[in-house]
C-alpha positions as CSV (number, residue, x, y, z in Angstrom):
1,M,64.5,3.3,15.6
2,S,65.5,4.3,12.1
3,S,63.4,6.5,9.9
4,S,62.8,3.6,7.5
5,E,61.6,1.5,10.4
6,S,59.3,4.2,11.6
7,T,57.5,4.5,8.3
8,G,56.7,0.8,7.9
9,T,53.5,-1.0,8.2
10,N,53.2,-0.1,11.9
11,A,52.9,3.6,11.0
12,P,49.3,4.9,11.3
13,Q,47.3,5.1,8.1
14,P,45.1,8.1,7.4
15,P,41.4,7.1,7.7
16,P,39.8,7.3,4.3
17,T,36.8,9.2,5.4
18,S,38.4,12.1,7.3
19,V,41.6,14.0,7.7
20,Y,44.1,12.1,9.8
21,V,43.7,12.8,13.5
22,A,46.4,11.6,15.9
23,T,45.3,10.4,19.2
24,E,46.8,11.9,22.4
25,E,48.7,8.6,22.8
26,V,50.2,8.9,19.4
27,K,51.1,12.6,19.9
28,T,52.8,11.7,23.2
29,K,54.9,9.1,21.4
30,A,55.8,11.6,18.6
31,R,56.8,14.2,21.1
32,K,59.4,11.8,22.5
33,F,61.1,12.4,19.1
34,F,60.3,16.1,18.8
35,E,61.7,17.2,22.1
36,P,65.2,15.5,21.8
37,A,65.2,16.7,18.2
38,R,64.8,20.3,19.4
39,K,67.6,19.8,21.9
40,A,69.9,18.3,19.3
41,A,69.3,21.3,17.0
42,E,70.2,23.6,19.8
43,V,73.7,22.1,20.0
44,K,74.0,22.1,16.2
45,N,73.6,18.3,15.9
46,Y,71.4,19.0,12.9
47,D,71.6,15.7,11.1
48,Y,70.4,13.8,14.2
49,A,67.7,16.4,14.9
50,I,66.3,16.0,11.3
51,K,66.3,12.2,11.8
52,L,64.4,12.5,15.0
53,Y,61.9,15.0,13.6
54,V,61.2,12.7,10.7
55,E,60.7,9.7,13.0
56,G,58.2,11.7,15.0
57,L,56.4,12.8,11.9
58,A,56.1,9.2,10.8
59,L,53.8,8.8,13.8
60,W,52.1,12.2,13.6
61,P,52.5,13.3,10.0
62,D,50.5,16.6,10.2
63,A,52.2,17.9,13.4
64,V,52.5,21.3,11.8
65,E,53.9,23.4,14.8
66,E,55.9,20.8,16.7
67,G,57.2,18.8,13.7
68,L,56.9,20.3,10.2
69,K,57.8,23.9,11.0
70,A,60.6,22.8,13.4
71,L,62.0,20.4,10.7
72,R,62.1,23.3,8.2
73,V,63.9,25.7,10.6
74,T,66.4,23.0,11.5
75,G,67.1,22.2,7.9
76,I,67.6,25.9,7.1
77,M,70.1,26.3,10.0
78,R,71.9,23.2,8.9
79,R,72.4,24.5,5.4
80,Q,73.5,27.9,6.7
81,D,76.0,26.2,8.8
82,G,77.6,24.5,5.8
83,G,75.7,21.2,5.8
84,K,75.5,19.5,2.4
85,A,72.3,18.4,0.7
86,A,71.5,14.7,0.6
87,G,73.2,13.0,-2.4
88,F,71.8,11.0,-5.2
89,L,72.2,7.7,-3.4
90,T,70.5,9.0,-0.3
91,G,67.6,9.9,-2.5
92,R,67.5,6.4,-3.9
93,Q,67.4,5.1,-0.3
94,H,64.4,7.3,0.4
95,P,61.9,6.7,-2.5
96,T,58.8,8.8,-2.8
97,N,56.9,6.8,-5.4
98,T,56.0,3.5,-3.7
99,K,52.5,2.3,-2.9
100,D,52.9,3.3,0.7
101,L,51.8,7.0,0.7
102,L,52.9,7.7,4.3
103,K,56.3,6.2,3.7
104,N,56.6,8.3,0.5
105,L,55.7,11.4,2.5
106,N,58.1,10.6,5.3
107,N,61.0,10.0,2.9
108,A,60.1,13.3,1.1
109,L,60.2,15.1,4.5
110,Y,63.6,13.7,5.2
111,M,65.0,14.9,1.9
112,F,63.3,18.2,2.4
113,G,64.9,18.5,5.9
114,M,68.3,17.9,4.4
115,D,67.7,20.6,1.7
116,P,64.7,22.8,2.5
117,S,65.2,25.1,-0.4
118,N,64.9,22.2,-3.0
119,I,61.7,22.7,-4.9
120,G,61.6,19.1,-6.0
121,Y,61.4,17.9,-2.4
122,M,58.7,20.4,-1.6
123,E,56.7,19.1,-4.6
124,Q,57.1,15.5,-3.3
125,V,55.9,16.5,0.1
126,L,52.9,18.3,-1.5
127,H,51.9,15.5,-3.9
128,N,52.2,12.7,-1.3
129,A,50.4,14.6,1.4
130,A,47.6,15.4,-1.1
131,K,47.3,11.7,-2.0
132,A,47.3,10.7,1.7
133,R,44.6,13.3,2.3
134,L,46.7,15.0,4.9
135,I,45.2,18.5,4.3
136,R,47.0,20.2,7.2
137,T,50.3,19.1,5.8
138,V,49.3,20.2,2.3
139,A,48.3,23.6,3.7
140,W,51.7,24.0,5.4
141,I,53.8,23.1,2.3
142,A,51.5,24.9,-0.1
143,A,52.1,28.1,1.8
144,I,55.9,27.7,1.2
145,L,55.9,26.5,-2.4
146,P,54.7,29.6,-4.4
147,E,57.5,31.8,-3.0
148,A,60.0,29.1,-3.8
149,Y,58.6,29.0,-7.4
150,A,58.8,32.8,-7.6
151,N,62.4,33.0,-6.4
152,G,63.6,29.9,-8.4
153,K,64.3,29.4,-12.1
154,K,61.5,28.9,-14.6
155,M,60.4,25.3,-14.5
156,P,58.6,23.1,-17.0
157,E,54.9,23.8,-17.1
158,A,54.1,20.3,-15.8
159,H,55.5,21.2,-12.4
160,Y,53.2,24.2,-11.8
161,A,50.2,22.2,-13.2
162,A,50.9,19.2,-11.0
163,A,51.3,21.5,-7.9
164,C,48.0,23.3,-8.7
165,D,46.3,19.9,-9.2
166,S,47.5,18.5,-5.9
167,M,46.4,21.7,-4.1
168,N,43.0,21.4,-5.8
169,V,42.6,17.8,-4.8
170,A,43.4,18.6,-1.2
171,A,41.2,21.6,-1.2
172,D,38.3,19.6,-2.6
173,F,38.8,17.1,0.2
174,A,38.9,19.8,2.9
175,M,35.7,21.3,1.4
176,A,34.1,17.9,1.6
177,L,35.0,17.7,5.3
178,A,33.8,21.3,5.8
179,E,37.3,22.3,6.9
180,D,36.7,25.6,5.2
181,E,39.7,27.6,6.7
182,I,42.1,24.9,5.6
183,A,40.5,24.8,2.1
184,M,40.9,28.6,1.9
185,S,44.5,28.5,2.8
186,I,45.2,25.8,0.2
187,L,43.2,27.6,-2.5
188,K,45.1,30.9,-1.9
189,A,48.3,29.0,-2.4
190,A,47.0,27.5,-5.6
191,I,46.1,31.0,-6.9
192,A,49.6,32.2,-5.9
193,T,51.2,29.2,-7.7
194,A,49.1,29.9,-10.8
195,D,50.2,33.5,-10.7
196,V,53.9,32.5,-10.6
197,W,53.2,30.0,-13.4
198,N,51.7,32.7,-15.5
199,S,54.6,35.1,-14.9
200,H,57.2,32.5,-15.8
201,L,55.2,31.2,-18.8
202,P,53.0,34.0,-20.0
203,E,52.1,32.1,-23.2
204,S,50.4,29.3,-21.2
205,T,46.7,29.0,-21.5
206,S,46.5,26.6,-18.6
207,A,47.8,28.9,-15.9
208,P,44.8,31.3,-16.2
209,R,42.4,28.4,-16.1
210,A,44.1,27.0,-13.0
211,R,43.8,30.4,-11.3
212,S,40.2,30.8,-12.3
213,S,39.3,27.3,-11.0
214,A,41.0,28.0,-7.6
215,S,39.5,31.5,-7.4
216,G,36.0,30.1,-8.1
217,K,36.3,27.6,-5.4
218,L,37.7,30.1,-3.0
219,T,34.7,32.4,-3.5
220,I,32.4,29.5,-2.7
221,V,34.3,28.5,0.4
222,K,34.5,32.1,1.7
223,G,30.7,32.4,1.3
224,K,30.2,29.2,3.3
225,F,32.7,30.1,5.9
226,D,31.4,33.6,6.4
227,K,27.9,32.2,7.1
228,S,29.2,29.6,9.6
229,D,30.8,29.9,13.0
230,G,34.0,28.2,11.9
231,F,35.1,24.6,11.4
232,Q,32.7,21.7,10.9
233,H,34.1,18.3,11.4
234,S,31.7,15.9,9.7
235,L,30.9,15.0,6.1
236,H,27.8,16.5,4.6
237,N,26.0,13.3,3.9
238,A,26.3,9.5,3.8
239,E,26.8,9.4,0.0
240,A,29.9,11.6,0.2
241,Q,31.2,9.4,2.9
242,R,30.6,6.3,0.9
243,D,32.3,7.8,-2.1
244,L,35.4,8.7,-0.1
245,I,35.6,5.2,1.3
246,D,35.3,3.7,-2.2
247,K,38.0,5.9,-3.6
248,Q,40.5,4.5,-1.1
249,K,39.7,0.9,-1.9
250,P,42.2,-1.0,-4.1
251,V,39.4,-3.0,-5.6
252,M,35.6,-2.3,-5.9
253,S,32.7,-4.1,-7.4
254,D,32.1,-3.7,-11.1
255,E,28.7,-2.1,-10.4
256,R,30.2,0.4,-7.9
257,F,33.2,1.1,-10.2
258,A,30.8,1.9,-13.1
259,A,28.8,4.2,-10.8
260,W,31.9,6.0,-9.6
261,V,33.2,6.4,-13.1
262,A,29.9,7.9,-14.3
263,K,29.9,10.3,-11.3
264,A,33.5,11.4,-12.0
265,R,32.8,11.8,-15.7
266,K,29.7,13.9,-15.0
267,D,31.7,16.0,-12.5
268,W,34.4,16.6,-15.2
269,E,31.9,17.4,-18.0
270,E,30.3,20.0,-15.8
271,N,33.7,21.5,-15.0
272,R,35.6,21.1,-18.3
273,D,38.0,24.0,-17.4
274,A,39.2,22.2,-14.3
275,A,42.1,19.8,-15.3
276,T,41.9,18.2,-11.9
277,K,38.5,16.9,-12.6
278,L,39.8,15.1,-15.7
279,Y,42.8,13.8,-13.8
280,N,40.5,12.5,-11.1
281,L,38.5,10.6,-13.8
282,V,41.7,9.3,-15.4
283,D,43.2,8.1,-12.1
284,L,40.0,6.2,-11.4
285,L,40.0,4.6,-14.8
286,V,43.5,3.3,-14.5
287,K,43.1,2.2,-10.9
288,D,42.4,-1.5,-11.8
289,E,45.2,-1.6,-14.5
290,R,42.7,-3.0,-17.1
291,E,43.9,-2.1,-20.5
292,E,40.4,-1.3,-21.8
293,H,40.0,1.2,-19.0
294,E,43.5,2.6,-19.5
295,N,42.7,3.1,-23.2
296,Q,39.6,5.0,-22.3
297,A,41.7,7.3,-20.1
298,I,44.2,7.7,-22.9
299,A,41.5,8.6,-25.4
300,L,40.1,11.2,-23.0
301,L,43.5,12.8,-22.5
302,E,44.2,12.8,-26.2
303,A,40.9,14.5,-26.9
304,E,41.6,17.2,-24.3
305,Y,45.1,17.7,-25.8
306,A,43.6,18.1,-29.3
307,S,41.0,20.5,-28.0
308,Q,43.3,22.7,-25.7
309,Q,46.8,22.0,-27.1
310,V,48.1,21.7,-23.4
311,Y,50.9,19.3,-23.6
312,A,50.4,18.0,-20.0
313,F,47.5,16.0,-21.3
314,R,49.5,14.3,-24.0
315,A,52.3,13.7,-21.5
316,K,50.0,11.9,-19.1
317,A,48.6,9.8,-22.0
318,D,52.1,8.8,-23.0
319,D,53.0,7.9,-19.5
320,L,50.0,5.5,-19.5
321,R,51.2,4.1,-22.9
322,M,54.7,3.5,-21.5
323,K,53.2,1.8,-18.4
324,Q,51.3,-0.6,-20.7
325,M,54.4,-1.4,-22.7
326,K,56.4,-2.1,-19.6
327,R,53.7,-4.4,-18.3
328,H,53.6,-6.3,-21.7
329,A,57.4,-6.5,-21.6
330,R,57.3,-8.1,-18.1
331,S,54.8,-10.6,-19.3
332,L,56.9,-11.6,-22.3
333,E,60.0,-11.8,-20.1
334,A,58.1,-14.1,-17.7
335,Q,57.0,-16.3,-20.6
336,A,60.5,-16.5,-22.0
337,K,62.0,-17.4,-18.6
338,A,59.4,-20.1,-18.2
339,Q,60.3,-21.5,-21.7
340,P,64.1,-21.2,-22.0
341,G,64.2,-23.4,-25.0
342,N,61.6,-21.5,-27.0
343,A,63.5,-19.6,-29.6
344,Q,60.3,-18.1,-31.0
345,M,59.4,-16.6,-27.6
346,R,62.9,-15.1,-27.1
347,Q,62.7,-13.5,-30.6
348,A,59.2,-12.1,-29.7
349,L,60.7,-10.5,-26.6
350,A,63.6,-9.1,-28.5
351,D,61.4,-7.7,-31.2
352,F,59.1,-6.1,-28.7
353,R,62.0,-4.5,-26.8
354,V,63.1,-2.8,-30.0
355,E,59.5,-1.6,-30.7
356,Q,59.2,-0.4,-27.1
357,T,62.5,1.5,-27.3
358,N,61.6,3.2,-30.6
359,K,58.2,4.2,-29.3
360,E,59.6,5.7,-26.2
361,I,62.3,7.6,-28.2
362,A,59.4,9.2,-30.1
363,I,57.6,10.1,-26.9
364,F,60.6,11.7,-25.3
365,L,61.6,13.5,-28.5
366,E,58.2,15.1,-28.5
367,R,58.4,15.8,-24.8
368,Q,61.8,17.4,-25.2
369,K,60.3,19.9,-27.7
370,A,57.5,20.7,-25.3
371,Y,59.8,21.0,-22.3
372,P,63.2,22.0,-23.7
373,S,64.7,22.9,-20.4
374,D,63.6,19.8,-18.5
375,M,66.8,17.8,-17.6
376,R,64.9,14.7,-16.6
377,T,63.3,14.5,-20.1
378,K,66.8,14.7,-21.7
379,F,68.1,12.0,-19.3
380,H,65.2,9.6,-20.2
381,L,65.7,10.2,-23.9
382,A,69.4,9.5,-23.6
383,V,68.7,6.2,-21.8
384,R,66.4,5.2,-24.7
385,Y,69.1,6.2,-27.2
386,M,71.6,4.1,-25.3
387,N,69.2,1.1,-25.3
388,A,68.9,1.5,-29.1
389,K,72.8,1.6,-29.3
390,R,72.6,5.1,-30.6
391,Y,75.5,6.2,-28.5
392,D,76.3,9.4,-30.6
393,D,72.8,10.6,-29.8
394,A,72.9,9.5,-26.1
395,I,76.3,11.0,-25.0
396,P,75.4,14.7,-25.7
397,L,72.2,14.4,-23.8
398,F,73.9,12.7,-20.8
399,Q,76.4,15.5,-20.8
400,V,73.5,18.0,-20.5
401,A,71.5,15.9,-18.0
402,Q,74.3,15.6,-15.6
403,A,73.6,19.2,-14.6
404,D,70.5,17.9,-12.8
405,G,71.5,16.7,-9.3
406,R,68.7,14.1,-9.4
407,S,70.3,12.4,-12.4
408,R,74.0,13.4,-12.2
409,L,75.5,10.1,-11.0
410,E,73.4,7.9,-13.3
411,A,74.0,10.2,-16.2
412,R,77.7,10.0,-15.8
413,L,77.7,6.2,-15.3
414,L,75.7,5.7,-18.5
415,M,77.8,8.2,-20.4
416,G,80.9,6.3,-19.3
417,R,79.2,3.1,-20.6
418,C,78.5,4.8,-23.9
419,F,82.1,5.8,-24.3
420,F,83.0,2.2,-23.5
421,E,80.7,0.8,-26.1
422,K,82.3,3.1,-28.7
423,Q,85.7,1.9,-27.6
424,F,86.6,5.4,-26.4
425,Y,88.3,3.8,-23.4
426,P,90.3,6.8,-22.1
427,Q,87.1,8.9,-22.1
428,A,85.2,6.1,-20.4
429,I,87.9,5.8,-17.7
430,Q,88.1,9.5,-17.0
431,T,84.3,9.9,-16.8
432,L,83.9,6.9,-14.5
433,Q,86.9,7.9,-12.3
434,A,85.6,11.4,-11.9
435,S,82.1,10.1,-11.0
436,L,83.5,7.9,-8.3
437,A,85.6,10.7,-6.9
438,E,82.5,12.9,-6.5
439,T,80.2,10.3,-4.9
440,D,79.1,10.8,-1.3
441,T,79.2,7.1,-0.5
442,V,81.5,4.1,-1.0
443,S,78.7,1.5,-1.6
444,G,75.4,1.1,-3.2
445,P,74.1,-0.1,-6.7
446,V,75.4,2.9,-8.7
447,V,78.8,2.8,-7.0
448,L,79.1,-1.0,-7.8
449,E,78.2,-0.3,-11.5
450,L,80.8,2.6,-11.6
451,N,83.5,0.3,-10.3
452,Y,82.5,-2.5,-12.6
453,W,82.5,-0.5,-15.8
454,L,85.7,1.3,-14.8
455,G,87.3,-2.1,-14.4
456,R,86.0,-3.1,-17.8
457,A,87.3,0.0,-19.4
458,L,90.7,-0.3,-17.8
459,Q,90.9,-3.9,-18.9
460,A,89.9,-3.1,-22.4
461,A,92.5,-0.3,-22.6
462,G,95.2,-2.7,-21.5
463,N,95.7,-1.1,-18.0
464,Y,95.7,-4.5,-16.4
465,D,97.3,-3.5,-13.0
466,E,94.7,-0.8,-12.5
467,A,91.9,-3.2,-13.6
468,V,93.1,-5.7,-11.1
469,R,93.0,-3.1,-8.4
470,V,89.4,-2.0,-9.3
471,Y,88.1,-5.5,-9.6
472,G,89.7,-6.4,-6.3
473,H,88.0,-3.4,-4.6
474,L,84.7,-4.4,-6.3
475,I,84.7,-7.9,-4.9
476,Q,85.4,-6.5,-1.5
477,L,82.1,-4.6,-1.8
478,D,80.2,-7.5,-3.4
479,Y,82.1,-10.8,-3.9
480,N,79.7,-12.1,-6.6
481,Y,79.0,-8.9,-8.5
482,R,78.5,-9.6,-12.2
483,D,81.6,-11.4,-13.6
484,A,84.1,-9.2,-11.7
485,R,85.6,-12.2,-9.8
486,P,86.2,-14.3,-12.9
487,R,87.8,-11.3,-14.7
488,L,90.0,-10.7,-11.7
489,E,91.0,-14.4,-11.6
490,S,91.8,-14.3,-15.3
491,L,93.9,-11.2,-15.1
492,T,95.9,-12.4,-12.0
493,A,96.4,-15.9,-13.6
494,S,97.9,-14.3,-16.7
495,K,100.6,-12.5,-14.8
C-alpha cells in the first residue's frame, strides 16, 4: 500500500464534534505499519521506515508516541547518515493544499520525515493538523516549532503570525472540548513562538499582541484546570456542539450562516486584539465563495490594516482579490472555449488577463516591500513580470528566487524561458542544461518542460543535432508532448 493510497477517501476522517479518536481496531492496523517501520529503521533502511510510518499515520494521525515521535527520530537519523532531503518534484507529488485535510497532513508528514529540520514542512504539519482539529498532533509539532524558529534564520512576519494563529485555533478547540492540558501545551508553544517572533522582528506590533492573547487564554485554562481533576471529554453544551458541526459543513442554510457570521463577528468585536478571531470571521465569510461575502471579508481586513498597519491583513485581503480574479478568468476561458468563433469574447479574455497580470504585479510589488527577504514573493512577482513579457524585470528576480529550494527548479525553468524569449539562446541553453543536471528525477511535468525549452533553444541557436537528441529524448518520455514530435520530424527530414 503506497502512502498516497493510504491517504485517500478510505482514510478515517476526524469527527467534527471532537478530537479524532482512533478505535482499537484502527490502532491495531496502524501498528502493523509502525512495528516494521521501527525494524527497518534499526537496519538503517530509513526511506522505507519513513514510508511505513507515514502509512500508519494515515490511519492513526495523532499517534504521538508510536508514530509521530518515531517518524521524527527516524528522519533525523536518516539525515545524519547522509540522506538527502526530498526534492522539488517529490514535493509536487505530495501537495499540502488540497481539500482533503488528512491527505494534506499525511503528505506534510512525509516531507517532514525526509527533512525534519525544514521549518516549512513543520509549518505545513501544524496548519493542516489545526484545520483537521487534530489537537494532539498540533501539541506535538507546536512543541518543536519555536526552537526551530529560534535557531533558524529570520523569517517573514507572516510565518510567525500564521503559526500563532493555527496554535490559537487548535487551543480554542481543545478548550471547547475541555482538553485543558493539551490547550495549555499549545498555548505555551504559541507564547514561545511569539517571543521568537518578537526577538527576530522587534519592531513588530503584532508579536506582543499574539503573546498577550495566548497568555490570557493560558491564564484562563490554568485556572479551570487547577480547579478540576484533569481531563474532561465532552463539550460544555449543545449549542457549542451544534456550532462545531456547522463549521465543518461545506454548505449551511442562509439562516444558520447569518447566525454563525453574527456570532463570529461578535466574538471578534469583543476580542479585537486577537487576529485569530478576525481570521475566523473572514474564513467563514469566504466559505461559500460568494463575491459579496468575500468583499465583506476584504473590507474587514482592509479596515484592520488601516487601523493597525499590520501587513498580514492586507496580504490576506489581496489573496482573496487574486482568488476572485482567477475565478473570473476561468469563467471567461470557459465562455471563450464554448464560443470559439466569438472574437469579442476572445478579446474580453485577453484584456482581462492583461488587467489581472497588472493588478497582481502591483500586489506582489507591495508585498515585496513588506517582506523583502521572502523568496516566494520574489518568485511570484517574477512570474507576473514574465506573463507581462517584462523579461528584464523577471530574470533578476528568478535569479534570486532560485535560492529557495521550494522554487529552485521552476525558477530556473522560467528564467531559461525568459532568456529564450529575449533570444539569448546560449544563456537559455546553459540555464536549462544546468537545471536538468541537478534534478533528482528523470520524469515529471517540470522535467518535460525543461527538455522542451532546451530543445527549442538549441533549435533556435542552430544546434540541430543536439536539438534532435533532446527532442528524441523528450518523445521517449511523452510521445505527444507539445509539438516536440513535429519539430523532431521537421529537423530529421531536413538532413
